[in-house]
C-alpha positions in Angstrom: -19.0 -1.5 -9.8 -19.0 0.9 -7.2 -17.4 0.9 -3.7 -19.5 -0.6 -1.0 -18.6 1.6 1.7 -18.6 5.5 0.7 -18.5 8.9 2.5 -20.2 11.6 1.0 -20.2 9.8 -2.3 -16.5 8.6 -2.4 -14.9 5.4 -1.7 -13.5 5.3 1.9 -10.9 2.6 1.0 -9.4 4.9 -1.5 -9.7 7.8 0.8 -7.6 5.9 3.5 -4.8 4.1 1.5 -2.9 7.4 1.3 -2.0 7.5 4.9 -0.3 4.1 5.0 1.4 4.8 1.9 2.6 8.4 2.9 3.5 7.4 6.3 5.4 4.2 5.5 7.2 5.8 2.7 8.1 8.7 4.8 9.4 6.2 7.6 11.7 4.7 5.0 12.8 8.3 4.1 13.8 9.0 7.8 15.7 5.8 8.0 17.8 6.9 5.0 18.3 10.2 6.5 19.2 8.6 9.9 21.7 6.4 8.1 23.2 8.9 5.8 23.4 11.9 8.4 23.6 9.7 11.7 21.2 12.2 13.2 19.6 10.1 16.2 16.2 12.2 16.0 15.5 10.6 12.7 15.3 6.9 14.4 12.3 8.4 16.6 10.6 9.9 13.5 11.0 7.0 11.6 9.5 4.8 14.6 6.2 6.9 14.9 5.6 7.6 11.3 6.0 3.6 10.9 3.5 3.0 13.9 1.2 5.2 12.1 1.4 4.0 9.0 0.9 0.2 10.3 -2.2 1.3 12.2 -3.7 3.1 9.1 -2.9 0.2 7.0 -5.0 -1.7 9.4 -7.8 0.7 9.3 -7.8 0.9 5.5 -7.9 -2.9 5.1 -11.5 -3.9 6.1 -12.8 -1.5 3.5 -10.7 -2.8 0.9 -12.0 -6.3 1.7 -15.5 -5.1 1.5 -15.0 -3.6 -1.9 -13.1 -6.6 -2.9 -15.9 -8.9 -2.0 -18.3 -7.1 -4.3 -16.1 -7.8 -7.5 -17.3 -10.6 -9.6 -16.0 -14.0 -8.9 -13.5 -15.3 -11.6 -12.8 -11.9 -13.0 -9.6 -10.3 -13.6 -10.3 -7.6 -11.4 -10.8 -10.2 -8.5 -7.5 -11.8 -9.3 -5.9 -8.4 -9.1 -7.8 -7.6 -6.0 -6.5 -10.7 -4.2 -2.8 -9.9 -5.3 -3.4 -6.2 -3.9 -4.8 -7.4 -0.7 -2.6 -10.1 0.1 0.6 -8.1 -1.1 -0.4 -5.5 1.5 -0.9 -7.9 4.3 2.7 -8.7 3.8 3.7 -5.2 3.5 2.1 -4.6 6.9 3.8 -7.8 8.4 7.2 -6.3 7.0 6.8 -2.9 8.6 5.3 -4.4 11.7 8.4 -6.7 12.2 10.7 -3.7 11.5 8.7 -1.6 14.1 8.8 -4.3 16.7 12.6 -4.7 16.1 13.0 -0.9 16.7 10.9 -0.9 19.9 13.6 -3.0 21.5 16.5 -0.6 20.5 15.7 2.8 21.2 19.4 4.1 20.5 19.9 2.6 17.1 18.0 1.1 13.9 19.4 -2.5 12.9 20.0 -3.5 9.4 17.4 -6.2 9.7 14.8 -3.5 10.7 15.8 -1.2 7.8 15.8 -4.1 5.3 12.3 -5.2 6.4 11.0 -1.5 5.7 12.9 -1.3 2.6 11.3 -4.6 1.4 8.0 -3.2 2.7 8.1 -0.3 0.5 9.3 -2.0 -2.6 6.4 -4.2 -2.5 4.2 -1.5 -1.4 4.9 0.4 -4.7 3.8 -2.9 -6.6 0.5 -3.2 -4.6 -0.2 0.4 -4.9 0.2 -0.1 -8.8 -2.2 -3.1 -8.5 -4.7 -0.7 -6.6 -4.4 1.8 -9.4 -5.0 -0.9 -11.9 -8.0 -1.7 -10.2 -9.5 1.9 -10.0 -7.9 3.5 -13.1 -7.8 0.7 -15.5 -11.0 -1.4 -14.5 -13.3 1.0 -12.8 -13.5 -0.9 -9.9 -15.0 1.1 -6.8 -15.9 4.1 -9.0 -18.0 3.1 -11.7 -21.1 0.8 -12.1 -19.7 0.1 -15.8 -16.6 -1.1 -14.6 -14.9 -3.5 -17.1 -13.8 -6.1 -14.6 -11.9 -7.9 -17.4 -10.1 -5.5 -19.3 -6.7 -6.4 -20.4 -3.5 -4.9 -18.3 -2.4 -1.3 -18.9 0.9 -2.9 -19.6 -0.5 -4.6 -22.5 -1.3 -1.6 -24.6 1.4 0.0 -26.9 2.7 3.3 -25.7 2.4 6.0 -28.5 6.4 5.9 -28.9 6.5 2.4 -29.2 7.7 1.8 -25.6 5.6 -0.4 -23.2 
């Protein structure tokens, strides 16, 4: 199935997800740099990249929901899409909580705020893989010949025997 919302022939959701992934991931890098280098400017950079990432995630989400609604009910793709979407809601909540904690303390980043963002980026890696499985393995959003019940890419043997 092809994406419901396209811009110049390409799925809008897939275009937009690079922004929250990049910005939220970068905010964690700036947190690590702050803790490692003790350089206060990293606090502000992490704060604003996180704000941009949360906002970008909220912009990308409705387009993902519209695409998910077009996936046949009861299919493996629909189940993966549900996990992908719900996981991303949790990602946004984790980063949103971290951002709120940061907005209350301008001169430092608490361990709790850092832990929330680290948890958020770890979960984002999982949900990004699920999104990749939808697009690359199942063809969701890109092909009318999508195979909505194809087996997981983890189930195929690797050429050198690894999985």
